[in-house]
C-alpha positions in Angstrom: -24.2 -24.5 -5.2 -22.8 -22.8 -8.4 -21.8 -25.7 -10.7 -19.5 -23.6 -12.9 -17.4 -22.3 -9.9 -17.2 -25.8 -8.5 -15.8 -27.2 -11.8 -13.4 -24.2 -12.0 -12.1 -25.0 -8.4 -11.8 -28.7 -9.5 -9.9 -28.0 -12.7 -7.6 -25.2 -11.1 -9.1 -22.5 -13.4 -8.8 -20.1 -10.3 -6.2 -17.5 -9.0 -5.3 -16.8 -5.5 -4.0 -13.4 -4.2 -2.5 -13.0 -0.6 -1.6 -9.6 0.7 0.0 -9.0 4.0 -1.5 -5.3 4.7 -0.6 -3.0 7.6 -3.6 -4.3 9.9 -4.9 -7.2 8.0 -3.5 -10.3 6.2 -6.2 -11.5 3.5 -6.3 -14.1 1.0 -8.9 -14.0 -1.9 -9.5 -16.8 -4.5 -11.1 -15.7 -7.8 -12.9 -17.6 -10.7 -12.2 -17.5 -14.5 -14.5 -14.4 -14.6 -12.3 -12.8 -12.2 -15.0 -12.5 -9.4 -14.2 -13.6 -5.7 -15.2 -17.1 -4.9 -13.9 -17.2 -1.2 -11.6 -15.4 1.2 -10.1 -15.4 4.5 -8.3 -12.8 6.7 -6.3 -12.3 9.9 -6.0 -9.1 11.9 -2.6 -7.8 13.0 -0.8 -4.7 14.3 2.6 -3.3 14.0 4.5 -2.7 17.2 7.5 -0.8 18.3 10.6 -2.6 19.5 13.7 -0.6 20.5 12.4 2.3 18.6 11.6 0.4 15.4 8.1 -0.2 13.8 8.2 -3.8 13.1 6.1 -7.1 12.7 7.5 -10.5 13.8 8.0 -12.8 10.8 6.4 -15.7 13.1 3.2 -13.7 13.1 3.2 -13.1 9.5 3.4 -16.9 8.9 0.7 -17.5 11.7 -1.5 -14.9 9.9 -1.0 -16.2 6.4 -1.9 -19.8 7.5 -5.0 -18.6 9.3 -6.2 -16.6 6.3 -5.5 -19.5 4.0 -7.3 -21.8 6.3 -10.5 -19.8 6.4 -10.4 -19.4 2.7 -10.1 -23.1 2.0 -12.9 -23.7 4.7 -15.2 -21.4 2.9 -14.4 -23.3 -0.3 -15.4 -26.4 1.2 -18.4 -25.1 2.7 -19.7 -23.2 -0.3 -18.6 -25.6 -3.1 -18.0 -28.9 -1.3 -14.5 -29.1 -2.7 -11.2 -29.5 -0.9 -8.7 -26.9 -2.1 -6.0 -29.2 -3.6 -4.8 -26.7 -6.1 -5.2 -23.4 -7.7 -4.4 -22.1 -11.2 -2.0 -19.4 -10.1 -1.0 -17.6 -7.1 0.6 -14.3 -6.1 1.8 -12.5 -3.1 1.7 -8.8 -2.3 2.5 -6.7 1.0 3.2 -3.4 2.4 5.9 -1.7 0.4 9.5 -0.8 1.2 11.2 -1.4 4.4 14.3 -3.5 5.3 14.5 -7.2 5.5 18.0 -8.7 5.4 19.1 -12.3 5.5 22.4 -13.9 5.3 23.5 -16.5 2.7 22.1 -19.3 4.7 18.6 -17.5 4.8 18.9 -16.7 8.4 17.2 -13.2 9.4 19.7 -10.8 10.5 17.6 -7.9 11.7 14.0 -7.1 12.8 11.8 -6.1 9.7 11.8 -2.3 9.6 8.6 -1.4 7.9 7.6 1.8 5.8 6.4 3.4 8.9 9.8 4.1 10.3 11.2 7.8 9.7 14.8 7.1 10.9 16.7 7.7 7.6 16.2 11.2 6.9 20.1 12.0 6.7 20.9 8.7 4.5 17.8 9.6 2.3 18.8 13.0 1.7 22.3 12.1 0.9 21.2 9.4 -1.7 18.9 11.8 -3.2 21.6 14.1 -3.8 23.9 11.4 -5.1 21.5 10.1 -7.5 19.7 13.0 -8.5 16.5 11.0 -7.8 14.4 11.1 -4.7 15.0 8.5 -2.3 12.3 8.4 0.4 13.0 7.5 3.9 10.8 4.4 3.6 12.9 2.9 0.9 15.1 -0.1 1.3 18.0 1.8 -0.1 17.8 4.5 2.4 17.6 1.8 5.2 20.5 -0.1 3.9 22.7 2.8 3.7 21.9 3.8 7.2 22.8 0.4 8.5 26.0 0.6 6.6 26.9 4.1 7.7 26.2 3.3 11.4 28.2 -0.1 11.0 25.6 -2.2 12.3 27.0 -5.6 13.1 24.8 -7.6 10.7 25.9 -5.6 7.6 28.8 -7.7 6.3 26.8 -10.9 6.7 24.0 -9.7 4.3 23.4 -12.1 1.4 19.8 -11.0 0.5 17.9 -8.0 0.9 14.0 -7.9 0.2 10.6 -6.9 1.2 8.0 -8.6 3.0 6.3 -9.7 -0.2 9.7 -10.7 -1.6 10.4 -12.7 1.5 7.1 -14.6 1.4 7.4 -15.4 -2.1 11.0 -16.6 -1.6 9.8 -19.0 1.2 6.9 -20.3 -1.0 8.7 -20.7 -4.4 12.5 -20.6 -3.6 12.8 -17.5 -6.1 14.4 -14.3 -5.0 12.3 -12.0 -7.3 10.2 -9.0 -7.1 7.6 -7.3 -9.5 8.8 -4.1 -11.0 6.4 -2.0 -8.8 7.7 -3.4 -5.6 11.3 -3.4 -6.7 10.9 0.4 -7.4 10.5 0.9 -3.8 13.7 -0.7 -2.9 15.9 0.9 -5.4 15.4 3.2 -8.4 14.3 1.4 -11.5 15.1 2.4 -15.1 11.7 2.3 -16.9 13.3 1.8 -20.2 15.2 -1.4 -19.1 12.7 -2.5 -16.3 15.7 -3.3 -14.1 17.5 -1.4 -11.3 19.4 1.7 -12.7 23.0 0.5 -13.4 24.6 3.7 -12.9 23.0 4.3 -9.5 24.0 0.8 -8.2 27.6 1.7 -9.2 27.3 5.0 -7.1 26.0 3.3 -4.2 28.9 0.9 -4.3 31.4 3.6 -4.5 29.8 5.4 -1.6 29.9 2.5 0.5 33.3 1.2 -0.7 35.2 2.8 2.4 33.4 0.3 4.6 35.0 -2.7 3.0 31.7 -4.7 2.5 32.2 -8.2 1.1 29.1 -7.6 -1.3 27.9 -5.4 -4.1 24.4 -4.1 -3.8 23.3 -5.4 -7.0 24.3 -8.9 -5.7 21.9 -8.6 -2.7 18.8 -7.4 -4.4 15.9 -9.5 -5.8 15.7 -9.8 -9.5 13.1 -7.5 -11.1 10.3 -9.0 -13.3 7.4 -7.4 -15.1 3.7 -8.5 -14.8 3.0 -11.7 -16.6 6.5 -13.1 -16.2 7.2 -16.6 -14.6 7.5 -16.0 -10.8 8.3 -19.5 -10.1 6.2 -22.5 -8.7 4.9 -23.5 -5.3 7.5 -25.9 -3.7 6.7 -28.9 -1.5 8.1 -26.9 1.4 6.0 -23.9 0.4 3.0 -25.8 0.2 3.5 -27.2 3.6 4.2 -23.8 4.9 1.1 -22.2 3.4 -1.3 -25.2 4.2 0.0 -27.1 7.1 -2.9 -29.6 6.6 -1.1 -31.0 3.7 -4.1 -30.7 1.3 -2.6 -28.1 -1.1 -0.4 -29.6 -3.7 2.9 -28.1 -4.8 3.4 -26.9 -8.5 1.1 -24.1 -8.5 2.6 -21.2 -11.0 3.2 -17.9 -9.3 3.2 -14.4 -10.8 6.1 -11.9 -9.5 5.3 -10.6 -6.0 4.1 -7.1 -5.6 3.6 -4.2 -3.2 0.3 -2.9 -2.2 0.7 0.0 -4.4 1.0 -2.2 -7.5 -1.9 -4.3 -6.4 -4.0 -1.0 -5.9 -3.1 0.1 -9.5 -4.2 -3.3 -10.7 -7.4 -3.4 -8.7 -8.6 0.1 -10.0 -7.3 -0.4 -13.6 -4.9 2.5 -13.0 -1.9 1.3 -15.1 -1.8 3.4 -18.3 -0.8 7.1 -18.5 -3.4 9.6 -17.2 -5.0 7.2 -14.9 -4.3 7.4 -11.1 -5.7 5.8 -7.9 -5.8 6.8 -4.2 -5.3 3.8 -1.6 -6.6 5.0 1.9 -6.2 2.7 4.8 -3.6 2.7 7.5 -1.6 5.0 5.3 -3.0 7.0 2.1 -1.1 7.3 -1.1 -2.0 8.7 -4.6 -0.5 7.0 -7.8 -0.4 8.9 -11.0 0.9 7.1 -14.2 2.9 9.7 -16.1 3.0 10.7 -19.8 6.4 12.2 -19.4 9.1 12.5 -16.7 8.9 15.2 -14.0 11.1 18.4 -14.7 13.0 17.8 -11.4 13.4 16.0 -8.4 10.7 16.5 -5.5 11.5 15.0 -2.0 7.9 15.0 -1.4 7.2 12.6 -4.7 8.3 9.1 -4.9 9.1 7.9 -8.5 7.9 4.2 -8.9 6.5 2.1 -11.6 3.5 0.2 -12.4 3.7 -3.7 -12.6 4.7 -3.4 -16.2 7.4 -0.7 -15.6 5.7 2.4 -16.6 6.7 5.6 -14.4 4.5 6.6 -11.6 4.4 9.7 -9.3 3.4 8.5 -5.8 2.5 10.9 -3.1 2.7 8.9 0.1 1.5 10.0 3.6 2.2 7.8 6.5 -1.3 8.1 8.4 -4.8 7.9 7.2 -7.4 6.1 9.2 -5.4 5.4 12.5 -6.7 8.4 14.4 -10.1 8.1 13.1 -10.3 4.5 14.1 -9.3 5.5 17.7 -12.1 8.2 17.8 -14.5 5.8 16.6 -13.3 3.2 19.3 -13.9 5.8 22.0 -17.3 6.9 20.8 -18.2 3.0 20.8 -17.1 2.8 24.5 -19.3 5.8 25.2 -22.4 4.4 23.7 -21.7 1.2 25.4 -21.6 2.8 28.7 -25.0 4.4 27.9 -26.4 1.0 27.1 -26.5 1.5 23.3 -25.8 -1.2 20.9 -24.5 -0.2 17.6 -21.9 -1.9 15.3 -18.6 -0.5 14.4 -19.6 -0.3 10.7 -22.8 1.6 11.6 -20.9 4.0 13.8 -18.5 4.7 10.9 -21.5 5.3 8.7 -23.0 7.7 11.1 -19.7 9.6 11.4 -19.2 9.8 7.7 -22.6 11.1 7.0 -22.3 13.8 9.8 -19.2 15.0 8.0 -21.4 15.8 4.9 -23.5 18.2 7.3 -20.2 19.9 8.6 -19.3 23.4 7.4 -17.1 23.3 4.1 -14.0 24.7 6.2 -15.0 22.7 9.2 -16.2 25.9 11.2 -12.7 26.6 12.3 -11.5 23.3 13.5 -8.2 22.0 12.3 -7.1 18.2 12.9 -3.8 16.4 12.5 -4.0 12.7 12.3 -0.2 12.1 12.4 0.7 8.8 14.3 4.4 9.0 13.0 6.7 11.3 11.0 5.4 12.7 7.8 8.0 13.6 5.2 5.4 15.4 3.0 5.1 18.0 5.6 8.6 17.5 6.9 7.6 16.1 10.3 10.2 13.8 12.1 7.6 12.6 14.5 3.7 12.6 14.7 1.2 13.6 17.3 -2.6 13.5 16.8 -3.9 16.9 17.7 -7.3 18.6 17.3 -7.2 22.5 17.3 -10.0 25.1 17.3 -10.6 28.6 17.6 -12.3 29.3 20.9 -15.3 30.5 19.1 -15.5 27.7 16.5 -18.6 25.6 16.8 -17.7 22.1 17.9 -20.3 20.3 16.2 -20.4 16.6 15.4 -20.4 17.6 11.6 -17.4 20.0 11.9 -15.6 17.2 13.9 -16.3 14.4 11.6 -15.3 16.5 8.6 -12.1 17.7 10.0 -11.2 14.1 10.8 -11.6 13.1 7.0 -9.9 16.5 6.0 -6.8 15.4 8.2 -6.3 12.4 6.0 -6.7 14.4 2.7 -4.8 17.7 3.7 -1.1 15.9 3.5 -2.1 14.3 0.2 -3.2 17.7 -1.2 0.2 19.1 -0.3 2.0 16.6 -2.3 -0.6 16.6 -5.3 0.0 20.5 -5.6 3.5 19.7 -6.9 2.0 17.4 -9.6 -0.2 20.4 -10.6 2.7 22.6 -11.0 4.2 20.1 -13.5 1.0 20.2 -15.2 0.6 16.3 -14.9 -2.4 15.0 -16.7 -5.0 13.2 -14.8 -8.4 12.5 -16.0 -9.8 10.7 -12.9 -8.8 9.3 -9.6 -10.1 5.9 -8.4 -10.4 5.4 -4.7 -10.2 2.2 -2.8 -9.3 1.1 0.8 -11.1 1.6 4.1 -11.7 5.3 3.8 -13.9 4.7 0.8 -16.1 1.8 2.5 -18.9 4.1 3.5 -20.6 5.0 0.1 -20.1 8.5 -1.5 -18.8 10.5 1.5 -15.0 10.2 1.0 -15.1 10.7 -2.7 -17.3 13.7 -2.6 -15.0 15.3 -0.1 -11.6 14.1 -1.8 -12.9 15.4 -5.3 -13.2 18.9 -3.9 -9.9 18.7 -1.8 -7.9 17.4 -4.8 -9.8 19.1 -7.4 -10.2 16.1 -9.4 -13.2 13.6 -10.2 -12.9 10.7 -7.7 -14.7 7.3 -8.7 -15.2 4.3 -6.8 -15.5 1.0 -8.7 -18.1 -1.6 -7.6 -15.3 -3.9 -6.9 -13.4 -1.4 -4.9 -14.1 -3.3 -1.5 -12.1 -6.3 -2.9 -8.9 -4.4 -2.6 -5.3 -5.3 -2.9 -5.8 -9.2 -2.5 -8.2 -9.2 -5.5 -5.5 -7.0 -7.3 -3.0 -9.5 -6.7 -5.2 -12.3 -7.8 -5.8 -10.4 -11.0 -2.0 -10.3 -11.6 -1.9 -14.0 -10.9 -4.7 -14.7 -13.4 -2.9 -12.6 -15.9 0.2 -14.8 -15.4 -1.8 -17.8 -16.1 -4.1 -16.8 -19.0 -1.8 -14.2 -20.8 -2.0 -14.5 -24.6 1.2 -14.0 -26.6 2.0 -10.3 -26.7 -1.0 -9.5 -24.5 -0.4 -6.5 -22.2 -1.6 -6.0 -18.7 -3.1 -2.7 -19.8 -5.2 -4.5 -22.6 -6.1 -7.6 -20.2 -7.6 -5.4 -17.4 -9.5 -3.0 -19.8 -10.8 -5.7 -22.0 -11.2 -8.8 -19.8 -11.7 -7.6 -16.3 -13.0 -4.1 -16.4 -15.0 -3.9 -19.7 -18.4 -3.9 -18.1 -17.5 -2.6 -14.7 -19.7 0.0 -12.9 -18.5 3.0 -11.1 -19.9 6.1 -9.0 -17.9 9.2 -9.7 -18.0 12.5 -7.9 -17.0 15.9 -9.2 -15.4 18.6 -7.5 -18.0 21.0 -5.9 -17.0 24.9 -5.9 -18.3 25.6 -2.4 -16.7 22.5 -0.9 -13.3 23.3 -2.7 -13.4 26.9 -1.4 -14.0 25.5 2.1 -11.1 23.0 1.9 -8.8 25.7 0.6 -9.4 27.8 3.7 -9.1 24.7 5.8 -5.8 23.9 4.3 -4.5 27.4 4.8 -5.3 27.0 8.7 -3.7 23.4 8.5 -0.4 24.7 7.0 -0.4 27.6 9.5 -0.7 25.1 12.3 2.1 23.0 11.4 4.5 24.6 14.0 2.0 23.6 16.7 2.2 19.9 15.3 5.9 19.8 15.3 6.0 21.2 18.9 3.4 18.7 19.9 5.2 15.8 18.8 8.4 16.8 21.1 6.3 16.5 24.3 6.8 12.7 24.3 10.3 12.6 22.7 
């Protein structure tokens, strides 16, 4: 038993990060040196109800409680300590979406997640009005759609938030968001670190004919920056998180963030010229800018770091979902043959096979789209594998095409940043796509034409990043910035493996991408089959 960590748990010198991801809810407890001490998780999946991608909030709480229970059990088993308190806590979740409540706190509509692509008209109209890109995923687009369609619940809205904001509110009683998450609801002014006041007024003017009893600034969460006071765990919140009653109230909270903000934090990508790629159910690249972009790009979201610095975000809705389906089928085939192989080993075999594939996948083109993809102007998705009749259908080419399918839409968005001459020294990768060592970074470095590195801590992911933000809230020195805290106290001695672009692989991906773009009409047509 580690005596030092046992004492840290006893004295509350720890921090807990909780993240509600697209397929997993995970809790991570870290010690004073920022290394993980214990964790717990819960698997869940989104579902479609009445044409809307959603998650029931009841399941969110069931998952949160189970993840926390497993974490607390591990603390007891490893250190012989009941988890009575922690030094600080933070909540993060999948970004964006639409989660409205009335003034009494009653939920008014099903949670509409980032995966919904139903606001194309509203997003375009708001983009034209603001002169600022409003993606379909953003809360502002969903709100305007609900207003325009005169959905019955709209006049009753007293509070609009995201999943992270909702959980934080229930645990602390505070209606707040971190700037990174708030910037995915409504445009933020990086100078004031608050919602853009002019755009708030424009939204109210736009919706004035509907006679709404509220102004948008009155229903949005307050925006806070990293290190700010996010409130404290209330008695009701403690009971909600830990029904056993062991956890005591009073734990300080940092502002809640989205999975993009925690990804930036977990990879130390919060300063200009840094960037990261988060690759799991969805895939997105975040690049911290030195200067604003010259114009509005519908394919690029403008959000912020947890401290309010401007970030260009290229977001693609699907990354590993199609790959996961193929792996599941291969597992069934092997099982039917009597072979026993773990899922992780099967992924590793498929990834390694991708390195043996031809640089251009030998003529195979794969689309992994499970839903609409705004970067490619797709209203709906349809997983699709195409090949020339003479193309060699080898395992290597198939596996490489699967990984390229996750990178091609991202590359299409990143090309716009190249046109803007955005400076980027390196991208840090994290998430499920990077779990198999070296393979995804090697292919992505050549696909995006930028060095791609993976930190030794990359496997800890967003919940660890949230725990770091909570620890910063707890230990922040007077005037200390998040950038300095991460660089000097968290990542000063971190190890990484970096892959550089390879000329032959880059040429092969460029050929693959030309075929991919040429096949887009087939993808659009395929998506109509089940319409």
